[in-house]
N, C-alpha and C positions, 0 to 999 in steps of 0.2 A: 478875376481880381481877388487878391488875398486880403483878408481882414486881420488887423492886429499883428502883423508880422514885420513892422518896420525895424525892429532891433535886429532880427535875422537878416533882413534884406540889406541893411547897412553893412553887416559883416560880410555877406556874399559880394556886395559891390566893392568892398575894400580888397577882397581876394582878386576880383576881376581887374581892378585898377592896377594892382601890382603886376599881374601878368601882361596887361596892356602896355605898361611902362617898361617892359623888358625884365622885370623880376619874375618871381615865381612863388608859389605857396600852396598850402593845402588847408582844408577846413573840413571838420567832421561835424555833421548835424546829428544829434542823438535825441531820441524821444520814444515814447510808447507807440504801439501800433495805432495808426490812424491820426496821429497828432499833426500831420501836415508836412512831413519831411519830403515825400515825393512831390508834393505841390511846390515846395520851395525849390527842389531841383529843377522842375519844369519852369518855374518863374526865373531861375538863374539862366537857363538856356535862352529864354525869351529876352532877358536883359542883356545877355552877351550879343544877341543879334548876329548880323553877318560879319561882324568884326572878328569873331572867333571861329576857329574850326572846333567842332564838337564831336567827341566820341563818348559812347555811353554803353553801360552794361549794368547788370543787376545780379546779385547772388540768388541762387535757387536752392532750397532746402535739400532736394535729391542730389544736387551736385557737390554737396559739402565733402564727400569722400573722393571726388574726382580731381586729382591735382592739376592745377593750372587751367581748370575749366573756365573760370570766370576771366582770368587774365587773357586767355586766348581769344575770347569773345571781344573783350575791350580793345585789344591791340590788333585785331584782324584788319583794320584799315591801313595799318602800317607795315604789314608783312612784306610788302613789296620793296621795303627800304631796309631790309635786314643786312644787305651787303655793306651798308656804311658803318655797321658796328665793328668794333675790334673783334678779331677771330675768336678768342675764347668766349666772349660774351655772345656772339652770334651763335656759335655752336651750342652753348648752354641754353639759349632760348629755343633754338631749333629742336634740341632734345626734349625740352620741357613740353613743347607743343607737338612732339611726335613727328617733326618734319625732317629731321636729319638722323634718326635713330635706326640702328640695324638690330632689331629685336633678336634676342636669343631664346631658345626654348630651355627654360630652367626646370623641366618637369620634375627632376629630383634634386633641385638645388639644395645642398646640405647646409645646415647653419654653420658647420665648422669651417667651411671654405670661405676665404675672404671674398666678399661680394665685390662686383665691379665698382670702380671708383664712381660715386654718384656725381652728377652734374652739380657744381657748387651753387648752393641756393643764393649766395651772395652775387654770383655772376648773373643769375637770372634777374635779380633786382637791379643790378647795374645796367643790364641790357634793357630792362623796362625803362629805366631813366633815359638811356640813350635814344630809345625809340620814341619816347614822349618828346624829347628835345627835337628830334628830326621832324616829327609831325608839327611841331611849332616853328619850324625853320622859316616859313613864308608868312605865317600870321599866328597870333596867340592861340593857344590850345586850351579848351575847357574840357576836362576829363571828368565825367559824371558817373558815379557808381552808387547805386541804391542797394538797400538790403545787405549791407556788408556782414550782418550777423550770419548770413547763410553762405558767405563766400568761402570757398575752399581755403584752407590755411596757407597752402603754397602760394596761391594768388595774393592773398592778404599780405603775407610776409614780403613778397616781391614789391607790391605797391607801397607798403610802409617804408621799405628801404629807399625806394625812389623818392617818396615824399620827404623823408628826412634830408636827402641830399639835394633837393631842389634849391637852386640859388638864383640863376639868372637865365633860365631857359624860356621864359614867356609862357609857362604852364600854370594853369589853375586846376588843382585837383580837388574836387568837391565830392564828399562821400556822405552817406546817410546810413545810420544803424538803428535798429529797433532795440530798445532796452526793455528787458523782462527777465524774470528769474530763469537762469539756465542758459541765457544767450551767451555764446562764446565771446562776443565782442564787448561784453560788459567790462572787461579788463581795460586798463588805460593803454591807449595805443601810442601816446607820445605825440599826438597831433593837436593843434589848436582846435578847440571844439566849442560848439554852441548848443546848449540844452534847449530843445524846443518843448515848450510847456503848453498847457491849455489856454485857449482864448479867454480874454477878459469877458465879463458878463455882457457888456455892451456889444462887443464884436460877435460873440456867440449868438446873441439875439438877432443881430443883423443877418448873419449867415443862415440861421434857421428860417427867418422870414423869407429869405431869397429862395430857399430850397423847398419850403413846405407851403409857401403862398400866404396870402393875407387872411385866409378864412380858417386858419388853424385855431381851434378853441383855446382860450387862455389856460384852462386847466391842463390840457394836453401839452401846450407850449411849455408851461412851467415844469411839468413832469419830464419832458424831453431834455430841457436845459439842465435839470438836476441830474438825470441819469448820464448825460453826455459829459458833464464836468469840463466843458470847454474843448472836448475832442472834436475836431472838424469832421472826421469821417463818421463819427456817431451822429452828429447833427445832420449829416447828409443822408445816411442809410437808415437810421432808426425810424424816421417818419414814414418810410415806404416799406418797412418790414411787414410781412403778411403772416397769417397763420396764428394759432392760439399760442404757440411757443413764444412768439415775440412779445406777448403781453404778460408772460409769467416768468420772465428772465430777469426781473429787477434785482434779485439777490446775487446774481452772478457777476464776476469781474467784467469790466467793460469789453475786453477783447472777446470773451465768450459770448457776450450779447451781440457783438458785431458778427461773429461767426454764425450765430443763429439767424441774424438778419439776412446774411448772405445765403444761408440754407434755404430760407423761404423764397428768395428770388430765383435760385436755381431750380427749386422744386416745381415752379410754375412753367418750366420749359418742357418741350417735348422730350420723351425718354431718349431718342436717338441723339438729340442735342446734348442732353446731360451726359451720355456716354462719350460723345466727342470732346466735351469739356473735361471729363475725367482723363482722357488720354492726353490732352494738352497739359493738364496739371501734373501728371506723372512723368512726362517727357520734358527734360529740363531746358532744351534749347528753343522750343517753340517753333521749330522749322516745319513748314507745311510739307516739305518733301519727305519728312519722316512721319509726321502726325497723320496725314491722309492715308498712306498705306497701312499704318497701324489701325486706324479706325476702320478701313475697308475690311480688314481681317475680322472685325467684330460686326460686320454688316452695316456699317454707318458710312455715308457718303459725304462729299464736300457740301452738298446742298443743305445738310443738316446744321451747318455752322450759322446759317443766316439768322435763326431766332436768337442765338447768343449775341450776334452783332447788333441786332435790332434792339435788344434789351439794354445795350450798352455795357454788358458784362465783359466783352472781349472786343478787340479790334485786330484787324490784319495790317501789319506795318508794310512800308514799301519794300522792305527786303524779304517779304514773304515769311513773316513770323507772326504767331498769335501772341498778343500781349493782353494780359488780364487788367481790368480797370484798377485793381488794387491787389497787392501781394496777398493780403488776408483772403481774398476770394479764392486763390489757389489752395490755401490751407483749408478753407471751408469745403471746398469740393472733395479734397482728398479725405477729410475727416468724415464726411457724411457717407462715403462709399462703403459698402460692406467689404470685409477682408477678402473674401473670395473674388469679388469684382476687381479689387486692386491687383490681386495676383494675376488675373486674366489680362488686365490692361498691361501690366509690366511685361508679360509674355508676348503680347502683341507688339509692344514697342520694340522689344528685342528682335522680333522677326523682321521689323522694318529697318533695322540698323545693320550696317556692314560689320564684319568681324572687327573686334577691337574692344577696348576697355569699357566704353559705354554699353555696348551689347552685353558684355560679360556681367556688368553690375545689374542691369535690368533682369537678366536670367537669374542672377543670385536673389534678387528681390522677389522673384516669382517662385523660387524653389521651395518645396515643402517636404523633401526627403533627401537623404544623402545621394550624391551624384558625383562619381569619381571624375568624369570628364569635366564637369563644371568646376570642381575643386582644382583641378590641374590648371584650368583657364584662369581662375582667380589668382592662383600662385603666380602665373605668368604676368598677370596685371600688377601684382605686388612688386615683383622684381622690376618691371618697367618703371613703376612709381619711384622706387628707390634710385634707379639709374638716372631718372629725370631730376632727381633732387627734390622731389615733392613729398608732401605729407599724405597719409592715407594708406601706406603699405600695411600698417598694423591692422587696419580694419579688413583689408583684402585677405591677409594671411589668416586672421581669425575666422572670417566667414568660410574661407576655404577649409579650415580645420573642421568647422561644424558640418560641412557638407561631405567630408571625407569618410568613407566606410571603413577603411583599414585603420585600426587603432594606432599602430606605430607611426603610420604616415600622418594621421591626425595630430599625434603628439609632436612630431617634428614640425608641423606647421604652427602649432601653439608656441613652440620655442622660437620660431621665426617671427611670430607676432609679437612675443614679448621683447625680442631684440629690437624690432622696428618701432615699437611703442617707446622704448628708451630713447632711440635716436630722435623720435619726434617730440620728446620732452613730456610725454604722458606717463609720469612716474607711477601713479597709483594703478593705472591700467596695466602697465608693464609688470608690476609686482603681482597683481591678481592673475595675470596670464602665466607668470612664472610659477606661482604656487599651484595653479591648475595643472600645468605641464608636468611639474615635479612629482605630483601625486600619481601620474600615469606611467612612470618609467623608472627603471633601475640603472640606466646608462650612466656611467661615470662622466662621459663626455657631455651628455645633456645636462646633468646636474652642474658640471663646471660652468657651462654656458649660462645656465639660469642663475647661478651664483654671481656671475659677471653682471647680469641684468640687475640683481638686487643690489650689488655693490655700487653700480653706477647711480642708482637711485639714492643710496646712502651718501655717496659722495657729493651729489648736487644739493642734498639737504644739509651738508656740512658734517655728517657723521663720519669723519675721516677714519677714526680707529676701526669702526665696524666695516667700512668699505675695504680698508687694507686687509683686515683679517679674512674676509670672504674671498677676496682675490688671491691672497696668499694660499689659503687652504684649497681653493680650486686649482691653482697652478700645481700644487704638490700632488693633488689627486691625479691630475693629468700626466704628471711626470713619472709617477710611480705605478700607475695602473697598467695592468696587463689586458684590460678590457678594450682591446683595440676595436674601433668601429669597423663594420664591414664595408666593402667597397661601395655598396649602394647607398650607404648612409653618409660617408665622408671619404671620397677617394683621395688618394695621395696625401693623407694626413701623416705628418711627422709629429708625434706628440710632444717631444722636447721643444720644438718650435712653437707650438700652441701654448705650452707652459711658459716659454719666454715672453710671449706677447701678453699673457695674463700678468706676469711679473712686472712688465713694463708699466701696466696700469696700476699694479699694486705699489710700485715705486712712486708714482704720482700721488696716490692717496697717502702713502706713508710719509711723504715729504711734509704733508701738513699735519700729520699725526704725531711726529716726534722723531728724535734721533735714533732711538733703538729700533723702531719699526723700519726705518730706512736701512740700517745695518743688516737686519735680518733678511730683508728682501734681497739685498745685494749679495749677501753670502749664498742664498739659494740660487740666485741668477748665475753667479760665477761657477756653481757646481753642475750646471746643466750640460749634458753631453751633446753639444751642438757640432755639426759639421761645418767645414769651412765654406761649403757651397750654400749654406743657408743665409738668406738676407738679413736675418736678425742676429746672426752670430757676432759680427763686429761690434754692434751696440751692446750686446749682452756681455761682451768681454770688456769693453771700454768703460761702462758705467761703474762696475766694481773697482776697476783699477784707478779711476779718477776720483770717485767720491769717497770710498772708504779711507784712504790716507788723509783726505780733507777733514774727515771726522775724527782724525787722530787714532785710527785703527789700522792694523795691518791689512793689506790687500789679501783677499780670499786666496786659497791655495791655487785655484785655477786661473787667477789673474796674473798677468805678467809682472815680474819684479819691477820693471821700469815702464812707466807709461809712455807709449809711443805717441807721435803727433796725431791729433784727430784726423788730419787729412788722410792718413794711411787707413784709418777705420772707415772714412767715408768712401774711399776708392774701393776698399774690399767689399763694403756693402753694396756698392753700385755694380761691381763685377758679379756679385751673387743675385742680382736682380731686385735690390731694394727700390721701392718707389720713392723717389726724391721729389720734394723735400719732406713729405709727411713722415717717412720712416727715419728721418735723420734729425728730427727736431729735438729729441731728448739728448742726442749726442752733442748738439750745439749748446744746450743748457749746461751740460756737464763740464764743458770746458771752463765755464765761469766758476764752478764750485772749487776747483783746485787752482784758480788764479791764472788760467791760460787765456787771458783776455785778448791777446793778439790773435789767438786762434779763433776766438769767438767773432771778432771783427771780420776776419777773412772768411770764415765758414758762414756766418750769419749773413754777411752781405751777399755772398754767392747764392745762398738758399732763398733769401728774400727775392732777389732778382729772377731766380728760377720760378718761384711760386708766382711772381707777377706775370711772367711771360706765359706760364702754363695755365694761369687762371685758378690755381689752387689757393684761393684766397682765405679759406677758412683757417688755415694754419699760419697765416701771416702775422696776426697779433702776437702769437707766441714767439715766433722767430724775431719779430721786430722789438719785442720786449728784451730779449737776450741781447740783441744787437745794440739797443739804445743803452742798456747797462754797460756794455763794453765801451761804447763811444763816450759815455760819461766818465768812465774810469780813466780813459785816455785824455781827458781834458778837452774833448770835442763837444762842448756843451751845446752849441747851436745845432750840430748834426743830430745829437741825441734828442733834442727837443723836436726837431722835424720828424725823426723816426717815430718817436713815442706819440706825437700828435696824430700822425696818420694811422698808426696802429690803434689808438683809442677810438677814432671814428670807425674803423673797421670792426672792432670788438663790440661797440654799441650796435653797429648794423647787424651783426651776427648773433647778438644776444649772449656773448661770452662774458658773463658777469665777473668771473675770476680775473679775466684780463682787463676789464674796465677798472676793476679795483687796483690791480697791480700797476697798470699804466697811469692811472690818475695819481697814484702815490709817487711814482717815479717822476712825473711832471711836477708834483709838489716839491720834490727834492731839488729840481732844477730851478724852480722859483725861489726856494730858500737860498740857493747859491748867490743869486743876484739881488736878494733883498725884496722881492715882490711879496710882501707880507700878506696882503689880502688874498692874492692869487694862491699862495702856498697854503693858507688856511682853508680856502674854499676847495681846493683839489684834495687836500688831506681829508676834509670832512666827507667829500664824495667817496673817496677810497674806503674810508672806514664804514660808510653806510651802505656800500654796494656789496650785497651778499647773495643776490639771486632771490627769486620769488618764494622758494620753499626752503630757504637755508636759515638755520639758527646759529651756526657757528660763526666765529669771528671772520671778518673780511679777509680775503687772500692777500690784499695789499697792506694789511696791518703793519708788518715789520718795516716796509719802505715808508709808510705813512709816518710812523713814530720817528724813524730816522730823519725824515724831512723836517718835522716839527722840532726835533732836537737840534738840528743843524741851524734852523732859523734862530732858535734860542742862543745857541753858541756864538753865531755870527753877530748877534746884537747884544752880547755881554750878559746873557742870563744863564750862567753856568749851572745854577741849581736845577732849573727846569730841564736843561739838557741832560744833566746827570741822572735825574730820576727816570726820564724816558729811556736813556741809553742803557742803564743798568738792567732794567726790566727786559729790554730787547736782547741784550747780549748774554743773559743768563737764564732766560726763560725757555719755554718749549720750542721756540723757533730759532734757537741760538745757532743752529746749523745752516740757516738760510744765508744766501750770499750777502744780503743787506746787513744782517746781524754780524757776520764775520767782519765785513769791511767797516762797520761802524765803531769797532773797538778803539782805534786811535782817537776818535772823537770823545769816547767815554773817558779815556786816559787823560785827555786835555781838560775835560770838564771837572773831573775828580781832582786833578792836581790844583786847578784854579780855586777849587772850594777848600783846599787844604785836607782833603780826605782821600789820599791816593789808594788806601786800602779797598775802597769801593770798586776799583778797577782791577785788583790783583787777580781774581779768578779769571776774568775775561782776558786779561793780558796773557796769562800763562797759556790759555788755550789758543790765543792769537799767535803766540810765539811758536807753538807746535805746528800751527797751520802754515806759517811762513816757511818753516823748515820743509814741510811736505810740498809746498807750492814751488820752492826753489826759483824764485823770481827776484831780480835785483830791486824792483820797485817795492816788492813786499818786505824784503829785508830792510829797505830804507825806512819804511813805515814802522817796523819793529824797533829799529834803532832810535827813531824819533820818540817812540813811547818810552824806551829805556832812558833816554835823556831826560824826559820829563819826570819819570818815576824816581830818578836818582840812583845812587847818591850824587850830590851836586858836583863833586870833584870829577866824576865820570861823565858829566853831561856834555862838555865840549867835545871830547873825542867821538861821542856817539853822534852828536849833530853834524860834525864834520864828515864822519863816515857816511852818514845818511845822505848828505848833500852830494858827496862824491858818487854814490849809487844812483841818486836821482839824475845826475848829469848823463848817465848812460841810458836813460829811458826818456820817453816823451809823455810825461804826466805833469804838465805845467802847474796845475792847481795844487797838487800835493807838494810838489817841489817848492812852490811859493809859500805854502803853509809851513813847511819845515824851515825855510829861510826866515819867515816872520817870527816863529817861535824862538829860533836861535838868536835873531836880532833882539827880541825882547829879553832873552836871558842875558845877553851881553850888556844891554843897557842897564839891567838891574844890578849887574856886577860892576857898574861904573866904567864900562869899556865902550863909551859912546862912539868913538871914532871907529872902532871895529864893528859896531852894530850897523852904522849907516849904510854900507854897501849891500848888506843882506836885506835890510828893510827897504832900500831903494829897489833892489831886484824884485822883491816881493810885490812891491806896489806897482811896478810896471806890468807884472803878469796879472795881477788882480784887475787893473784897469783894462788891459787888453781883453780879459775874459768877461768883463762887465760884472765881476763879482763885487758888487758895491759894499756890502757890509764889511767884507775883508779889506777893500780898498780904504775904507774909513778907518778901520783899526790900524792898518799899516801907516797911514798918514799921521794918525795920532801918535804912534810910536816914534816915527821919524821926527816929528816936531819936537818930541820930548828929548831927542838927542841934541837939540839946539840947531838943527838944520831945517829951514823952512821946507815943507813938503810942496812939490809942484802942484799947481791948481789943475784939477781935472779938465781936460778939453771937453767942449760940448758933445763931441761924438762919443766920448767915454762916459759922460754923465747921463746920457740918454740911452734908453734901450733901443734895440733894433727897430726902426720905424715900420718894418714890414711885419705882418702876421706870419706865423709858421707856414701857412698854406701859400700866402703871396711869395714868401722867400722860396719855397720849394718850386713853385711854378716859374718864378723868375730865373732861378738857377738852370732849370731845363731849357727855358727859352734862350738863355745865354749860350747854351751848347748847340743852338741851331735847330732844336726840335719845333715842329709846327704845333699849332694849338690842338689839332686833332691827335697828333702823336702824344702830346702832354696829357691830353684827356684820357687816352687809352692807358697810359702809365699810372695815372693817379686816380683812375675810376670816377672821372668827372665828365661833364658834357663840354664840348668845345666852346660853347657860349659862356660857361662858367669860367673856363680858363681865360677867355678874352676879357671878361669882367674883372678878374683879379689882376690881370696885367694893366688894365686901364686904371685901376686904383693904385698900382704899385709905382707907375711912372712918375707922378708928381711927388710921391714920398721920396723917390731916389733923385729927384731933380733932373729927370730926363723926359724926352717926349716920344721915344720909340724904342723897339726891341733892339735895334742895331747898337745902341749905347749900353746895353746890359753887360756884355763881356768885360768892358773896362770899368764898369761901376761896381759889380759885386766882388 
């Protein structure tokens, strides 16, 4: 029976009820050691009863560096169902668990050589979601995970992703985490949580009386109640603590006093039993098939387990594992053992394990001197960790370096450790490792790689100029150095290609640092002597040719005079062996910079589909951002919202803060188009506030967010607010960004409405140069519209007419309608009402069709002012799409004849979630089954 836990039990009951009713959810219980989290988990299992299938696991401190250790234990009951998962997800999970991997010997894996493509961590998380859904197919599933603070990061990331995507799977995910200084899980995990605190005095008194009996003297009772401070474990264990230490520990923190109490209980056991319990504490799985052979190597037999069981300190579970009464007991046993004894135990555990990563780690924990063979094995473990998409590679590389007798080989492993720490997001650790490695070597290549590590840390903190300069200098050092690495250190290295890859990263950092850094990087990139057979050559040539003219600068000498279609660069890169789509993402973005939006739609759509099929999901938010921009510019607002919404979910799932900001801002712009004021403001606020955990720089989505808010102002007649935002955007440090360039016509309109056209003069001149470089009819149409607004008045009409003629040759309905609206307004002001009506009517029809409500209102007002009553909007025009973006996306795929399982695989959902959204969509569309979808959408 639990005392005083009614609040927590209500929260758990709500979680179970949602899963029982076909929903799903997650709940995290947080609290200090011994506060009763495990008891609440046990209570939840009991309350679920036979109505639920239950799977359970717990984090173990020694497993924290073993990627996917916790997840593999939790999902073990479902491994026979892997075949139901989509291929990329199944393969990612098999690789994560070491079930489908073909390990390679990387004995001298050089840091300069591109590593094998790691299993996408997002795919592992999606596979986790799919497997949980399959386990819940026949009855609701309760998934219980204790001691999350010790869970390896790869497992935690996968479970958090699955938790965020739970919708209608019948899954209840219940987690518990200890909170204390230094615990990795003290960060916010984005899950609903309940703080488990100490018991009220009355409940604590009842629990103490139950455990200590009625004969406890009042003075002792009061002292125990005061020391326990409502902690149930303390109320249970402190009364039975033995030995003088237990009576002198009052000044220590409660956790320390509990450890001392456990020390006393273990000390009373026979020495052989204490040894066996130490083996169990050091071996993370608790499997008797490992523990007993390890103990036997120390002269201890299975019969010595009995005293531990009789004392209640451990139990043997039905699946032949040793389970400690409380996780603190494991910590107490490890703490009390002398160092030399822990080393001996780890060596014995390693001897009982088959070859593999677990054995290697236990040998590493037992090592006391350099060991070349063990260091090689640890490096192989690190490489496998990276290939599986897990965290922990940095720790393995670093430990390998410490055990490596050869100085140069140890330095190389420190470089690898620094690179792995960067990939795992441990920026301070990466920088410390980079500094240590740099002090040990004079290699230009090594220093360039370490500068890349430092630059990455600066980039994610928002220090874009520093990141750009580090990368540029490193690239130049690689390109000009004659210090070619020997074959044992970096075989088959072509230094210009490595310099090019470094410059691609420098270009990314420079994009946020300013226009001059961008131009400098591109000039350097164009000058590299790359061969046609190098996969990076097409992009290295295309970027300068596309971007430099867009900045109003001549293309570098090495760039072609005329920019060829991006498709040719893609095909050339693929012939040379480029890995698509990851190697082509910047090329896709570059097409937007020079206004080749039609190429962005074509290439972006292709690369997104390819990434979806291959499971390379980490790059999808970037590609989908570019694709959504191009769809928006083409007037395909609904498609842009679908693309950006899915990308935003993926960016959040993968922790890509830059793209969370950018995509939120893009969606804010779409909300501004149709007048969803609150939605626009909410998304723009999110975009401006999303900078990443260690970033002090402005949010990446700042330009798009300000354009969105300015468009909202402009559409609702607040020209002053729009002009202020747009002038700062189009003349500031990010004036070269796509959003800043495309926002210039809005600035011109706002400035002219305020009677201050000079405010737009600088931006317009720049925009005019850009349209010349872009050489696109729609771009020239926008320039002519700006010219018509800026005057002189006698030249306005020819400019408007020329703009509309050009619009007619393109498919950009929103911009064409805005030009027609402005021309109609100009005609009405010049008292040519009859001439104005057809243009205003045409604009109104487009705005209504696009559901651009603020602009429809403005067109209606203008049309009414000509003396012609504006048509009343139809209900279907006045109301937004009744379906959510996800419902619409699912309904479209269902209308194409795809099954729920096919749709789930495409959209990274569970089949039950797909069915749930279709069930909600049918009544909104006025239909009863999927057969009616093709004629409804």
